[in-house]
C-alpha positions in Angstrom: -11.7 -9.5 -40.1 -9.3 -11.6 -38.1 -10.1 -11.7 -34.3 -7.1 -11.5 -31.9 -6.2 -14.7 -30.2 -7.7 -14.9 -26.7 -6.3 -17.5 -24.3 -8.8 -20.2 -23.5 -9.0 -19.7 -19.7 -12.3 -20.0 -17.8 -13.5 -18.5 -14.6 -13.0 -21.8 -12.7 -9.4 -21.9 -13.9 -8.9 -18.3 -12.7 -10.3 -19.2 -9.3 -7.9 -22.1 -9.1 -4.9 -19.9 -9.9 -6.0 -17.2 -7.4 -6.6 -19.8 -4.6 -3.1 -21.3 -5.0 -1.6 -17.8 -4.9 -3.6 -17.0 -1.8 -2.9 -20.2 0.2 0.6 -20.9 -1.2 -0.4 -24.5 -0.9 -2.1 -26.9 -3.4 -3.5 -28.9 -0.4 -5.1 -25.9 1.2 -6.3 -24.4 -2.1 -7.9 -27.7 -3.1 -9.7 -27.8 0.3 -11.0 -24.3 -0.1 -12.2 -25.0 -3.7 -13.7 -28.4 -2.6 -11.7 -30.3 -5.2 -8.9 -32.9 -5.1 -5.3 -31.9 -5.1 -4.6 -33.9 -8.4 -7.5 -32.2 -10.1 -6.2 -28.7 -9.0 -2.7 -29.6 -10.2 -4.1 -30.5 -13.6 -6.0 -27.3 -13.8 -2.9 -25.2 -13.0 -0.9 -27.2 -15.5 -3.5 -26.5 -18.2 -3.5 -22.7 -17.5 0.3 -22.8 -17.7 0.2 -24.7 -21.0 -2.3 -22.2 -22.4 -0.2 -19.2 -21.4 3.1 -20.8 -22.3 4.7 -19.8 -19.0 5.2 -21.3 -15.5 2.9 -19.5 -13.0 4.1 -21.1 -9.8 7.4 -22.4 -8.5 6.8 -25.7 -6.6 8.9 -27.4 -4.0 8.3 -29.8 -1.2 8.1 -26.9 1.3 6.4 -24.0 -0.5 4.6 -22.8 -3.6 5.2 -19.2 -4.8 4.4 -17.3 -8.0 7.1 -16.8 -10.6 7.9 -13.4 -12.0 5.6 -14.1 -15.0 3.0 -15.5 -12.5 2.9 -12.2 -10.6 2.1 -10.4 -13.8 -0.7 -12.8 -14.6 -2.1 -12.8 -11.1 -2.5 -9.0 -11.2 -4.6 -9.4 -14.4 -6.5 -12.5 -13.0 -7.5 -10.6 -9.8 -8.8 -7.7 -11.8 -10.7 -10.1 -14.2 -12.3 -12.0 -11.3 -13.3 -8.7 -9.6 -14.7 -7.3 -12.8 -16.7 -10.5 -13.4 -18.1 -10.5 -9.9 -19.1 -6.9 -10.1 -20.6 -7.3 -13.6 -22.8 -10.2 -12.4 -23.9 -8.2 -9.3 -24.6 -5.1 -11.5 -26.9 -7.1 -13.8 -29.0 -8.0 -10.8 -29.3 -4.4 -9.5 -31.6 -1.6 -10.6 -30.6 -0.3 -13.9 -30.6 3.4 -12.9 -28.0 3.0 -10.1 -24.4 3.9 -10.6 -22.3 0.8 -10.2 -18.7 -0.2 -10.5 -15.5 -0.5 -8.6 -12.5 1.7 -7.9 -9.3 0.4 -6.5 -7.1 3.0 -4.7 -3.6 2.3 -3.5 -2.2 4.8 -1.0 0.7 5.5 1.3 -0.3 4.7 4.9 0.0 8.3 6.0 -2.8 9.4 3.7 -4.8 6.2 4.1 -4.9 6.7 7.8 -5.7 10.4 7.8 -7.1 12.2 4.7 -8.5 9.3 2.7 -11.4 8.2 4.9 -13.2 11.5 4.7 -12.5 11.7 1.0 -14.0 8.2 0.4 -17.0 9.0 2.7 -17.8 12.1 0.6 -17.4 10.1 -2.7 -19.7 7.3 -1.4 -22.4 9.8 -0.5 -22.6 10.9 -4.2 -22.0 7.4 -5.6 -23.3 4.7 -3.2 -23.2 2.1 -5.9 -19.5 2.3 -6.4 -17.4 -0.2 -4.5 -14.1 1.2 -3.1 -11.2 -1.0 -2.4 -8.3 0.6 -0.6 -4.8 -0.9 -0.5 -2.4 0.8 1.9 1.4 0.3 1.9 4.7 2.0 1.6 6.0 4.1 -1.3 7.4 1.2 -3.3 4.3 -1.0 -3.0 2.0 1.8 -4.1 4.2 2.4 -7.2 4.1 -1.3 -8.0 0.3 -1.5 -7.6 -0.2 1.3 -10.2 2.5 0.0 -12.5 1.1 -3.6 -12.6 -2.5 -2.5 -13.0 -3.7 -3.9 -9.6 -5.0 -0.4 -8.7 -6.8 2.3 -10.8 -4.7 5.0 -9.3 -2.5 5.7 -6.3 -1.7 8.4 -3.8 2.0 8.6 -3.1 5.1 10.8 -2.7 6.2 12.5 -5.9 9.9 11.5 -5.4 11.1 8.5 -7.5 8.0 8.4 -9.7 8.6 6.1 -12.6 8.5 7.5 -16.2 5.5 5.3 -17.0 3.4 7.0 -14.3 1.6 10.2 -14.8 1.5 12.3 -11.6 -0.7 15.2 -10.5 0.5 17.1 -7.4 -2.0 17.4 -4.6 -0.1 19.1 -1.7 2.9 19.2 0.5 3.9 17.3 3.7 6.3 18.2 6.6 7.7 15.9 9.2 6.6 16.1 12.8 8.1 14.6 15.9 5.4 12.8 18.0 6.2 12.3 21.7 4.5 12.0 25.1 3.7 15.4 26.5 6.1 15.0 29.3 9.1 14.0 27.1 12.2 16.1 27.5 12.1 17.2 23.8 8.7 18.8 24.4 10.0 21.2 27.0 11.8 23.4 24.6 8.9 25.9 24.4 9.3 26.7 20.7 7.3 23.7 19.3 10.2 22.7 17.0 13.2 20.4 16.9 16.0 19.6 14.5 17.5 16.2 13.6 20.6 16.8 15.9 18.2 16.8 18.9 17.4 13.2 18.1 20.9 11.8 18.6 20.7 9.0 21.2 16.9 9.3 21.4 15.1 5.9 20.9 12.8 6.1 17.9 9.8 4.1 16.9 10.4 4.0 13.1 8.9 2.8 9.9 10.7 0.1 7.8 13.9 1.0 6.0 12.2 0.8 2.5 9.5 3.3 3.4 9.9 6.8 2.0 9.7 8.4 5.4 12.6 6.3 6.7 14.7 6.8 3.5 14.4 10.6 3.7 15.2 10.8 7.4 18.1 8.4 7.2 19.5 10.2 4.2 19.2 13.6 6.0 20.8 12.2 9.1 23.7 10.6 7.2 24.4 14.0 5.5 24.9 15.4 8.9 27.0 12.5 10.2 24.2 11.7 12.6 23.2 8.2 13.6 19.5 7.8 14.5 18.6 5.1 17.0 15.8 3.0 15.4 14.9 1.2 18.6 11.6 -0.3 17.4 10.5 -0.8 13.7 6.8 -1.1 12.9 5.0 -1.3 9.6 1.9 1.0 10.3 1.6 4.6 11.5 -1.2 3.7 14.0 1.2 1.2 15.5 3.9 3.8 15.7 1.6 6.2 17.5 0.5 3.5 20.0 4.1 2.6 20.8 4.9 6.3 21.3 1.9 6.6 23.6 3.2 3.6 25.6 6.6 5.4 26.1 8.7 3.1 24.0 10.2 6.0 22.1 9.4 9.0 20.0 8.1 8.8 16.4 8.6 10.9 13.2 5.6 11.0 10.9 4.2 13.1 8.1 2.0 16.0 9.4 -1.1 14.4 7.9 -0.8 11.5 10.3 0.4 13.3 13.4 -2.1 16.1 13.0 -5.0 13.7 12.9 -7.0 12.1 15.8 -4.4 9.3 16.1 -2.0 11.5 18.0 -4.3 14.1 19.5 -3.2 13.3 23.1 0.5 13.5 22.2 2.9 16.4 21.7 3.7 17.2 18.1 6.8 19.2 17.2 7.8 20.2 13.6 11.3 19.1 12.4 12.7 22.4 11.1 15.8 21.4 9.2 15.8 23.4 6.0 15.7 20.3 3.7 13.0 18.5 5.7 9.9 20.6 5.2 9.0 18.1 2.5 9.8 19.0 -1.0 8.2 15.7 -2.0 4.6 16.3 -3.1 1.8 13.9 -2.2 0.5 12.9 -5.6 -2.2 10.9 -7.3 -1.1 9.0 -10.4 -2.1 6.4 -12.9 -0.3 4.1 -15.3 0.2 5.7 -18.8 -0.6 3.4 -21.7 
């Protein structure tokens, strides 16, 4: 029987690669590892020789992973985590459930539904370590595709063919505004996109699924939304709305939670906006 070739890379070499990736500096990484910069450089060079690819692009100003390096880093992080957990598990009682689950999730779910779900899971399986990575639609897809996460919670739209999806539910958009805002005085608890013309918005980044759906719907109606302030987290959006900077548009799972309980919440009632995208859990298909 011929065994498959396994690259000769040790735990210390993995730690060196991960440190350089984290600090983006050989000097800082060497300091964290308590080694010299020349020794660290030799270690990285040896790993690159074993793999046959360049892991990092180096210049006088910065160090960053190559495309091949990003692929290896995803595997290296998982290997390091698995090794750490295996050593810990060997020292614990044999009858306890142990392990690690890495979940990547869109921020709307991570900030609303996921905490209670994880709390319930942990009550049944206290020995399982849960790591949660929250981000926008594209980063969640990439976490699953690259193997960084075991599974993700995301919007069903634009799901890659290599990802298996299981529908979980539906989302709608809600306008979040101070209770005394003019839009809240309509009396019917609902607004349409046309009502937002000229209204300052606290918005998510342009690459988020929320922003893409809203901008696309507005463009179809020849409307121009005023993205006055752009933030990267829904809790930040809620706090800016609370401060009177503008109004926000968020999935109902966010706006209906405790984050915005002191604010007015009005449903966007455009026919194509009650979300046809389904919040979905998925995993990479081998």
